[in-house]
C-alpha positions in Angstrom: 65.8 -68.1 -75.0 66.7 -71.3 -73.4 64.4 -74.2 -74.4 67.4 -76.0 -75.2 68.3 -76.7 -71.5 67.6 -80.2 -70.4 66.1 -80.2 -66.9 64.3 -82.1 -64.4 60.7 -80.5 -63.3 59.2 -82.6 -60.2 56.4 -81.9 -57.6 53.5 -80.1 -57.7 52.8 -77.4 -60.4 49.7 -75.7 -59.2 50.0 -72.1 -59.2 48.2 -72.2 -55.7 50.9 -74.2 -54.2 51.7 -72.7 -51.0 55.3 -73.8 -51.0 58.0 -71.9 -52.9 59.5 -73.7 -55.9 63.1 -74.7 -55.5 65.7 -74.3 -58.4 68.8 -76.1 -58.0 72.3 -75.2 -60.2 74.9 -77.8 -60.5 78.6 -77.2 -60.5 81.4 -77.7 -62.7 82.0 -80.2 -64.3 78.6 -82.1 -63.0 75.1 -82.3 -64.3 71.6 -82.1 -62.8 72.1 -85.7 -61.3 74.3 -84.1 -58.9 70.9 -83.0 -57.0 69.3 -86.6 -57.1 69.0 -86.9 -53.3 67.2 -83.2 -53.1 65.0 -83.9 -56.1 63.9 -87.0 -54.5 63.6 -85.4 -51.0 61.7 -82.1 -51.6 59.6 -82.8 -54.7 57.0 -84.7 -52.6 55.7 -81.6 -51.2 57.2 -78.6 -53.7 58.1 -77.9 -57.3 61.7 -78.8 -57.7 63.6 -77.9 -60.9 67.3 -78.7 -61.9 68.8 -77.8 -65.2 71.7 -79.0 -66.9 73.9 -76.0 -67.8 74.6 -75.3 -71.1 77.5 -77.5 -72.3 76.6 -79.9 -69.5 74.7 -83.1 -69.0 72.1 -83.5 -71.8 72.2 -79.8 -72.8 74.0 -79.1 -76.0 77.5 -77.2 -76.0 76.3 -74.8 -78.6 75.7 -71.9 -78.8 79.1 -71.6 -77.3 79.5 -69.9 -74.1 81.7 -66.8 -74.0 80.2 -65.0 -71.0 79.6 -66.2 -67.7 76.4 -64.1 -67.4 74.8 -66.1 -69.8 74.4 -69.0 -67.5 72.0 -66.9 -65.6 70.1 -65.8 -68.5 69.7 -69.2 -69.7 68.1 -70.0 -66.3 65.8 -67.1 -66.3 64.6 -67.8 -69.8 64.0 -71.7 -68.8 62.0 -70.4 -65.8 60.0 -68.2 -68.2 59.3 -71.0 -70.1 58.0 -73.0 -67.2 56.1 -70.2 -65.7 58.0 -69.9 -62.5 57.8 -66.3 -61.4 59.7 -66.6 -57.8 61.7 -69.2 -56.2 64.5 -70.2 -54.1 67.7 -70.4 -55.8 70.5 -72.9 -54.7 73.7 -73.5 -56.3 77.0 -75.4 -55.6 80.4 -74.4 -56.3 80.2 -72.8 -59.8 76.6 -73.0 -59.4 76.7 -70.8 -56.6 78.6 -68.2 -58.6 76.0 -68.7 -61.0 73.0 -68.1 -58.4 74.9 -65.1 -57.6 74.8 -63.6 -61.0 71.0 -64.6 -61.1 70.5 -62.2 -58.1 72.4 -59.5 -59.9 70.2 -59.7 -62.8 66.7 -60.5 -61.6 66.8 -59.9 -57.9 63.2 -59.4 -57.6 62.2 -63.1 -58.5 64.6 -64.7 -55.8 62.9 -65.6 -52.6 65.9 -67.1 -51.1 69.5 -67.8 -51.7 71.5 -71.0 -51.0 75.1 -70.9 -51.9 77.1 -74.1 -51.1 80.8 -74.6 -51.2 81.6 -71.4 -53.2 83.0 -68.2 -53.0 82.3 -64.7 -54.2 85.4 -63.1 -55.2 86.9 -62.6 -58.8 89.7 -64.6 -60.1 93.1 -63.7 -59.4 95.4 -63.4 -62.4 97.0 -66.6 -61.3 93.4 -68.3 -61.0 92.7 -66.8 -64.6 96.0 -68.6 -65.9 95.3 -71.8 -64.0 91.7 -72.0 -65.4 92.4 -71.2 -68.9 95.6 -73.8 -68.8 93.0 -76.3 -67.4 90.5 -75.5 -70.4 93.2 -76.2 -72.9 94.2 -79.4 -71.2 90.5 -80.9 -71.2 90.3 -80.0 -74.8 93.7 -82.0 -75.6 93.2 -84.9 -73.3 89.5 -85.3 -72.4 87.9 -85.6 -68.9 89.0 -88.8 -67.4 92.5 -87.9 -66.3 91.2 -84.8 -64.9 88.5 -86.8 -62.9 90.8 -89.4 -61.8 93.1 -86.9 -60.2 90.4 -84.6 -58.3 87.8 -87.1 -57.3 88.9 -87.6 -53.7 89.0 -83.7 -53.5 85.5 -83.4 -54.8 84.4 -86.0 -52.2 85.8 -87.0 -48.9 88.0 -90.2 -49.5 85.5 -91.8 -46.9 82.5 -91.3 -49.2 80.5 -94.5 -50.1 81.8 -96.1 -53.3 78.5 -95.5 -55.0 78.7 -91.7 -54.3 82.4 -91.7 -55.6 81.4 -93.6 -58.8 78.3 -91.1 -59.3 80.7 -88.0 -59.0 83.4 -89.8 -61.6 80.6 -90.7 -64.0 79.3 -87.1 -64.1 82.8 -85.7 -64.6 83.9 -88.1 -67.4 80.5 -87.6 -69.2 81.0 -84.1 -69.4 81.8 -82.7 -72.9 85.4 -81.2 -72.9 84.3 -78.3 -75.1 81.6 -77.4 -72.8 83.8 -77.5 -69.8 86.5 -75.6 -71.3 84.3 -72.8 -72.6 82.8 -72.6 -68.8 86.1 -72.6 -67.4 87.4 -69.6 -69.6 84.3 -67.8 -68.8 84.3 -68.4 -65.5 87.8 -67.0 -65.1 86.6 -63.5 -66.2 83.4 -63.2 -64.0 82.7 -60.4 -62.1 83.4 -59.9 -58.4 80.1 -60.8 -56.4 81.3 -59.7 -52.9 79.7 -56.2 -52.9 76.5 -57.7 -54.4 76.2 -59.9 -51.3 76.0 -57.1 -49.1 72.8 -55.9 -51.0 70.9 -59.2 -50.8 67.4 -58.7 -49.4 66.3 -62.0 -48.9 67.1 -64.9 -46.5 70.3 -66.8 -47.2 71.9 -70.3 -46.3 75.6 -70.8 -46.6 76.5 -74.5 -46.6 80.0 -75.9 -46.8 81.6 -79.4 -46.2 83.9 -79.2 -43.4 86.9 -80.8 -45.4 86.3 -78.8 -48.7 89.9 -77.7 -50.0 88.5 -76.0 -53.0 86.2 -73.7 -51.2 87.4 -74.0 -47.4 85.1 -73.2 -44.5 86.9 -69.7 -44.5 85.6 -68.8 -47.7 81.7 -69.8 -46.4 82.4 -67.6 -43.4 83.4 -64.8 -45.6 79.9 -65.4 -47.5 78.2 -65.5 -44.5 79.7 -62.1 -43.1 78.5 -60.4 -46.2 75.0 -61.4 -46.4 72.7 -59.4 -44.3 70.5 -62.1 -43.4 72.1 -65.7 -43.5 72.7 -68.8 -41.7 75.8 -71.0 -41.9 76.0 -74.7 -41.7 79.3 -76.6 -41.8 78.7 -80.3 -42.6 81.2 -82.9 -41.0 82.6 -85.7 -43.0 82.1 -83.7 -46.5 84.1 -82.1 -48.9 83.0 -80.3 -52.1 79.8 -81.8 -52.6 78.1 -82.2 -49.2 74.4 -82.7 -50.9 75.7 -86.0 -52.2 78.3 -87.1 -49.4 76.0 -86.1 -46.5 72.4 -86.1 -48.1 70.5 -86.2 -44.8 72.6 -83.3 -43.1 72.4 -81.2 -46.2 68.8 -81.7 -46.6 68.1 -81.0 -42.9 69.8 -77.5 -43.4 68.0 -76.8 -46.5 64.6 -78.1 -45.3 65.0 -75.8 -42.4 65.7 -72.9 -44.6 63.0 -73.6 -47.0 60.4 -73.8 -44.1 61.6 -70.2 -43.1 61.3 -68.9 -46.6 57.7 -70.7 -46.9 56.6 -68.7 -43.7 57.5 -65.4 -45.2 55.3 -66.1 -48.4 52.0 -64.6 -48.6 48.9 -66.7 -48.1 47.1 -67.4 -51.5 44.1 -65.5 -52.1 40.8 -67.6 -51.3 39.1 -68.9 -54.3 36.5 -66.7 -56.0 32.7 -67.6 -55.6 
């Protein structure tokens, strides 16, 4: 059960709505407001749902996260609560890895998969040590020092001041306990590479051209693994192209959603 998750739920909710709902999963250490441009842009025509993951935003840090796959179970429980049976699932960075775990656990509900600035491989031993060490640091020092250090890797240095302020605000508002628990669980997540080769729905891979956390080479590897995928590299963006270059990101996402919608069976006519 996941009624404790905070979330945005915007747009038409009629069961006869012909457009597939869109579910947006934020990355670390952010919250659902990272999807503000997409919530505004796409909810005029379709239902758009963006949760705060457990330990982030307005969602509580307890029950404590110990298993990375719990993020996916939380999302499934929330969608059950909202009566959303099938949907397009989009995630950025850690959110993309959570989206992969959602597909692992309940593939029949996912109509399309959007993976932004993310990668599929499990952590290396060095990566595990690095994430564990960062978890300890956040618990000792809080979020501000980390946020100050990484801001201009998260977004391109040329990004607008208001975009930088938004990203910094999300990072500093995140609970150190929630962030640390997620880092430790994420360090021990499974490898999703083989899973991607079995994805049976359309996929879109998006990456900022200047992303140093998950570079274009990682996006190309995802694209190569997925049987039916498009790749979009967004110039002038780093790790958060949906905020840095929302027009370009939304164009790519909108084209992909139109493709998924076109595959959707037409609703049955009303009974007389």
